[in-house]
C-alpha positions as CSV (number, residue, x, y, z in Angstrom):
1,M,-14.3,10.1,38.9
2,V,-14.4,6.9,37.0
3,H,-17.2,6.3,34.3
4,P,-17.8,3.4,31.7
5,R,-17.7,6.3,29.1
6,D,-14.0,6.0,29.9
7,V,-13.5,2.3,28.6
8,H,-14.0,4.5,25.3
9,K,-10.8,6.8,26.0
10,L,-8.6,3.7,27.0
11,F,-9.5,2.0,24.4
12,L,-9.1,4.9,21.5
13,Q,-5.7,6.1,23.2
14,S,-4.5,2.2,22.2
15,M,-5.5,2.2,18.9
16,L,-3.8,5.8,18.1
17,S,-0.4,4.3,20.0
18,R,-0.8,1.1,17.7
19,G,-2.0,1.9,14.4
20,A,-3.6,-1.1,12.6
21,V,-4.1,-3.8,14.5
22,P,-5.6,-7.6,14.0
23,E,-9.2,-8.1,15.1
24,K,-8.5,-10.4,18.0
25,L,-5.8,-7.9,19.6
26,A,-8.7,-5.2,19.3
27,R,-11.0,-7.0,21.1
28,N,-8.3,-8.6,23.9
29,I,-7.4,-4.7,24.6
30,W,-11.3,-3.8,24.8
31,Q,-11.8,-6.4,27.7
32,K,-8.8,-4.9,29.0
33,C,-10.0,-1.8,28.9
34,I,-13.0,-3.3,30.5
35,K,-11.4,-4.7,33.7
36,A,-9.2,-1.4,34.0
37,V,-11.9,0.7,34.1
38,D,-14.0,-1.8,36.7
39,A,-11.6,-2.1,38.6
40,I,-10.7,1.5,39.7
41,G,-14.4,2.9,39.8
42,D,-16.6,-0.1,40.9
43,N,-18.6,0.2,37.4
44,N,-19.4,-3.5,37.2
45,I,-19.5,-3.6,33.4
46,P,-20.7,-5.5,31.7
47,L,-18.7,-8.4,30.1
48,S,-19.3,-9.7,26.8
49,H,-16.8,-11.8,24.5
50,S,-20.1,-12.1,22.4
51,D,-19.7,-11.2,18.7
52,D,-22.8,-8.9,18.8
53,A,-21.3,-6.8,22.0
54,W,-18.1,-6.0,20.0
55,R,-19.9,-4.5,17.0
56,S,-22.0,-2.9,19.6
57,F,-18.8,-1.3,21.4
58,V,-17.9,0.0,17.5
59,S,-21.0,1.8,16.9
60,S,-20.6,3.4,20.4
61,I,-16.9,4.4,19.8
62,N,-17.9,5.7,15.8
63,A,-20.7,7.4,17.0
64,S,-18.0,9.9,19.3
65,L,-15.9,9.8,16.7
66,D,-18.1,10.6,14.3
67,Q,-18.1,14.4,15.3
68,L,-14.1,14.6,14.8
69,E,-14.3,13.2,10.8
70,L,-12.3,9.6,12.9
71,A,-14.0,6.3,11.9
72,F,-13.0,2.6,13.5
73,R,-12.4,1.0,10.6
74,P,-12.0,-2.7,9.6
75,I,-10.2,-3.6,6.2
76,R,-9.8,-7.5,5.6
77,D,-6.0,-8.2,4.8
78,Q,-5.3,-8.9,1.4
79,R,-3.9,-12.9,1.6
80,T,-5.1,-14.0,4.6
81,G,-9.1,-12.0,4.8
82,K,-8.2,-11.0,8.6
83,N,-10.2,-8.2,9.8
84,I,-8.0,-5.3,10.8
85,Y,-9.2,-2.5,12.3
86,S,-7.6,1.2,12.4
87,I,-8.8,5.0,13.0
88,V,-9.3,6.4,9.8
89,N,-9.4,10.5,9.1
90,L,-12.6,11.7,7.1
91,K,-11.1,14.1,5.4
92,G,-8.7,12.7,3.3
93,D,-5.7,14.3,5.2
94,A,-4.3,11.5,7.0
95,I,-0.8,11.6,5.8
96,A,-0.9,15.1,7.6
97,Q,-1.2,13.2,11.0
98,M,1.9,11.6,10.5
99,A,3.8,15.7,11.2
100,T,3.4,13.9,14.9
101,E,5.7,10.7,13.8
102,Y,7.9,12.2,11.4
103,T,9.5,15.6,9.8
104,P,7.8,17.2,7.1
105,A,11.2,16.0,4.4
106,E,10.6,12.6,5.7
107,I,6.4,12.7,5.2
108,A,7.8,13.9,1.5
109,Y,9.5,10.7,0.8
110,F,6.6,8.9,2.0
111,K,4.6,10.3,-0.2
112,A,7.1,10.5,-2.8
113,T,8.1,6.1,-2.2
114,V,3.6,5.9,-1.8
115,E,3.3,7.6,-5.1
116,Q,6.2,5.4,-7.3
117,I,4.5,2.1,-5.7
118,M,1.0,3.8,-7.1
119,L,2.4,4.7,-10.6
120,A,4.7,1.1,-10.6
121,P,4.2,-0.3,-14.1
122,R,1.6,-3.5,-14.9
123,H,-0.1,-3.3,-11.4
124,K,3.5,-4.0,-9.4
125,Y,2.2,-2.3,-6.5
126,S,5.6,-2.4,-5.0
127,V,9.4,-1.2,-5.4
128,S,12.9,-1.9,-4.9
129,S,15.3,-1.1,-2.3
130,L,17.1,1.4,-4.6
131,V,13.5,3.0,-6.2
132,A,12.8,3.5,-2.4
133,L,16.3,4.7,-1.6
134,R,16.4,7.1,-4.8
135,E,13.4,9.1,-4.1
136,V,15.2,10.6,-1.2
137,S,17.0,12.5,-3.9
138,M,13.7,13.7,-5.5
139,I,12.1,15.0,-2.4
140,K,11.2,19.0,-3.2
141,P,12.2,20.9,-1.9
142,K,15.5,19.6,-1.5
143,S,15.6,17.8,1.6
144,N,19.4,16.8,3.7
145,I,18.3,13.5,4.1
146,T,21.6,11.1,3.2
147,K,21.0,7.4,1.4
148,S,21.8,6.1,4.8
149,Q,19.5,7.9,6.8
150,A,16.6,7.1,4.1
151,E,17.5,3.5,4.9
152,V,16.9,4.1,9.0
153,V,13.2,6.4,7.7
154,L,12.1,3.5,5.5
155,A,12.3,0.8,8.3
156,T,10.5,3.1,10.7
157,F,8.2,3.0,8.0
158,V,7.6,-0.3,7.9
159,A,8.4,-0.9,12.1
160,R,5.2,1.4,12.5
161,G,2.9,-0.3,10.0
162,W,2.7,2.4,6.5
163,L,4.7,0.5,4.5
164,I,5.6,-3.8,4.2
165,K,8.8,-5.0,2.6
166,S,9.2,-8.7,0.7
167,N,11.7,-11.5,1.2
168,D,12.4,-9.9,-2.0
169,G,13.2,-6.3,-0.7
170,R,10.3,-5.0,-1.9
171,Y,8.6,-2.0,-0.7
172,S,4.6,-2.2,-0.8
173,L,1.7,-0.8,0.9
174,S,0.8,-2.3,4.3
175,S,-3.1,-2.6,5.5
176,R,-2.8,0.3,7.8
177,S,-1.8,2.3,4.6
178,L,-4.6,1.1,2.6
179,I,-7.4,1.6,5.2
180,E,-6.3,5.3,6.7
181,L,-4.6,6.6,3.3
182,A,-7.7,5.3,1.3
183,P,-9.1,8.9,0.6
184,Y,-6.0,10.2,0.2
185,L,-4.7,7.4,-2.9
186,Q,-8.2,7.6,-4.1
187,S,-7.9,11.5,-4.5
188,N,-4.6,11.8,-6.3
189,Y,-4.4,8.2,-7.8
190,P,-7.8,7.4,-8.9
191,E,-7.1,5.6,-12.0
192,Q,-4.2,4.0,-10.6
193,V,-6.6,2.3,-7.7
194,L,-8.2,-0.8,-8.0
195,K,-10.8,-2.9,-6.3
196,C,-11.7,-6.5,-6.0
197,S,-14.6,-7.8,-7.9
198,L,-15.8,-9.5,-4.9
199,C,-15.0,-7.8,-1.5
200,E,-15.0,-4.5,-3.9
201,E,-12.2,-2.9,-1.4
202,I,-8.8,-1.5,-2.6
203,L,-6.5,-4.0,-4.0
204,T,-2.7,-4.1,-4.9
205,T,-1.7,-7.6,-5.1
206,G,-4.0,-10.6,-6.8
207,I,-5.0,-11.5,-10.0
208,G,-7.2,-10.2,-13.0
209,C,-8.8,-12.8,-15.5
210,F,-6.8,-13.1,-18.6
211,H,-9.4,-12.5,-20.9
212,E,-9.6,-9.9,-23.4
213,G,-11.4,-6.8,-22.2
214,C,-12.7,-8.8,-18.9
215,G,-11.7,-6.8,-15.7
216,C,-12.2,-8.9,-12.9
217,R,-9.9,-9.2,-10.4
218,M,-8.9,-11.2,-7.0
219,H,-7.2,-10.8,-4.0
220,P,-5.9,-14.0,-2.8
221,Y,-7.8,-14.6,-0.2
222,C,-11.2,-13.7,-2.1
223,F,-10.1,-15.9,-4.7
224,K,-10.1,-18.5,-2.2
225,R,-13.2,-17.9,-1.2
226,Y,-15.2,-17.9,-4.6
227,S,-13.3,-20.6,-5.5
228,E,-14.2,-22.6,-2.9
229,A,-17.4,-21.4,-2.9
230,R,-18.1,-23.4,-6.5
231,T,-16.9,-27.2,-6.3
232,S,-18.8,-28.8,-8.9
233,G,-17.9,-28.1,-12.4
234,A,-15.4,-26.0,-13.9
235,L,-14.4,-22.5,-12.3
236,S,-16.0,-19.6,-14.1
237,C,-15.0,-16.0,-14.0
238,K,-17.6,-13.6,-12.0
239,F,-17.7,-11.2,-15.0
240,C,-17.0,-12.8,-18.3
241,E,-18.2,-16.5,-17.4
242,N,-15.4,-17.7,-19.1
243,E,-13.8,-20.9,-17.8
244,W,-10.5,-20.0,-15.1
245,P,-7.8,-22.5,-13.5
246,R,-8.9,-23.5,-9.6
247,E,-5.1,-23.0,-8.9
248,F,-4.6,-18.9,-7.7
249,G,-0.7,-19.5,-8.9
250,S,-1.3,-20.1,-12.1
251,D,0.4,-18.5,-15.0
252,E,-2.7,-18.1,-17.1
253,F,-4.0,-15.0,-14.1
254,I,-2.8,-11.4,-15.2
255,P,-0.8,-10.5,-11.8
256,I,-1.4,-8.1,-9.5
257,G,1.2,-6.6,-7.0
258,E,4.6,-8.4,-7.0
259,R,4.0,-11.3,-8.6
260,A,3.5,-8.5,-11.2
261,V,7.4,-8.2,-11.8
262,R,9.3,-9.3,-14.2
263,K,13.3,-10.6,-13.7
264,G,15.8,-8.1,-15.0
265,E,13.9,-5.5,-16.4
266,H,14.4,-1.6,-15.5
267,E,12.6,0.2,-13.0
268,Q,12.5,4.0,-14.1
269,R,10.7,6.8,-12.2
270,V,7.3,7.4,-13.0
271,R,5.3,10.6,-12.3
272,L,2.0,11.9,-12.4
273,C,0.5,14.7,-14.7
274,G,1.2,18.1,-14.0
275,A,4.6,17.1,-12.5
276,S,7.6,19.1,-13.5
277,D,11.1,19.0,-12.7
278,G,14.1,20.8,-14.4
279,E,16.7,19.3,-17.1
280,D,19.1,19.2,-14.2
281,D,16.0,16.6,-12.1
282,D,15.7,14.7,-15.7
283,E,20.0,14.0,-16.2
284,E,19.7,13.0,-12.5
285,F,16.9,10.5,-12.5
286,Q,17.8,9.2,-16.1
287,D,21.3,8.2,-14.6
288,E,19.9,6.6,-11.6
289,D,17.8,4.3,-13.6
290,V,17.6,0.7,-11.7
291,D,18.6,-2.2,-13.8
292,M,17.9,-5.2,-11.7
293,A,19.5,-7.8,-13.6
294,S,22.7,-6.0,-13.2
295,Q,22.4,-5.8,-9.0
296,S,24.9,-8.3,-8.1
297,Q,27.5,-7.5,-10.9
298,P,30.8,-5.7,-9.2
299,Q,30.8,-2.0,-10.0
300,T,33.7,-1.3,-12.0
301,Q,33.2,0.3,-14.5
302,T,35.2,4.0,-15.0
303,Q,33.1,7.6,-15.1
304,S,33.0,7.6,-18.7
305,Q,31.9,4.2,-19.0
306,K,29.2,4.9,-16.9
307,T,28.6,8.4,-19.2
308,G,28.3,6.3,-21.9
309,K,25.9,3.6,-20.3
310,A,23.9,6.7,-19.4
311,K,23.6,7.8,-22.6
312,G,22.8,4.3,-23.7
313,K,20.1,4.1,-21.6
314,R,18.5,7.4,-23.0
315,R,18.4,6.2,-26.6
316,A,17.3,2.8,-25.9
317,M,14.5,4.2,-24.0
318,E,13.5,6.0,-26.6
319,Q,13.0,2.8,-28.5
320,A,11.0,1.1,-25.6
321,D,7.9,-0.9,-25.6
322,D,4.7,-0.5,-23.6
323,D,5.6,-2.3,-20.7
324,D,8.7,0.8,-20.3
325,V,6.8,4.1,-18.9
326,P,9.6,6.5,-20.0
327,A,11.4,8.6,-17.3
328,S,10.5,11.8,-19.1
329,T,7.0,11.5,-19.3
330,S,4.5,13.9,-18.0
331,R,1.8,11.6,-18.4
332,P,-0.3,9.2,-15.7
333,R,-0.3,5.7,-16.2
334,R,-3.1,4.7,-17.5
335,S,-4.3,1.0,-17.1
336,T,-5.6,-0.8,-19.9
337,R,-7.6,-3.1,-17.8
338,H,-11.5,-2.0,-16.9
């Protein structure tokens, strides 16, 4: 027999099959679930488009999910500010649930890619396609995933909403990852996770205050709200109260996210404290350092020339400035911004 509670079941099935969805779509699905259940059982379920009715429905959904240590929660898109809803695993093992979609090797590849994104120097929170593909050879234990297969797997990470690929070919975490993997990220990368000073949500793209010692940071959308709410007089920092430019793209701000990428820089593999590979592995990723300035140049060197260049890279890395993270380090990158 059809029961009004079947609306919950139908809605949750739809959400689980889609992952993260915009609030507008989630509300449309909710309305269609009501109509579908009502049509079969003639239950005369009240149909309302009000915000209060939606909030009440979300509360009832969460009441039923609580015993499963799950929650139906929103997160604001960092750029647009629109709510994105997803079912969140409160136990912190959301990545384990990917087993229904991916093989153990593919999950290990995803975790390795997430690690490079989170550890990217200067809070870039993104990696190039070459860096992402390089990670497939670093999986422990060794997998049989080829580089061409890795390209397909990366494409599925994007298609299923786990990663975003920019027009410049860089990978970063999606809204789905930020909400569903939040416990995982905060547990494994506590020193790398930044929070917006306005909405207090995880921040992987935005701006930071440029005044010394100030740790104020904002999402693009939050900066827009903050600026528009202060139309009279000069715009000042929320924390240090020093003057700010009103243009989000001002070069004065410290960029966070893909805008922090420097043209022509090397992207080296970064690792957390406690990770330990053998010397052979060190040789492998040393030779695979990505020189973004030379990606467009033809590769015409002989094998001996490549070997010489690899040795030169190692010598140069020993003298690298603080902006470069040595590939052989076993210490985590620590932020100097508070």
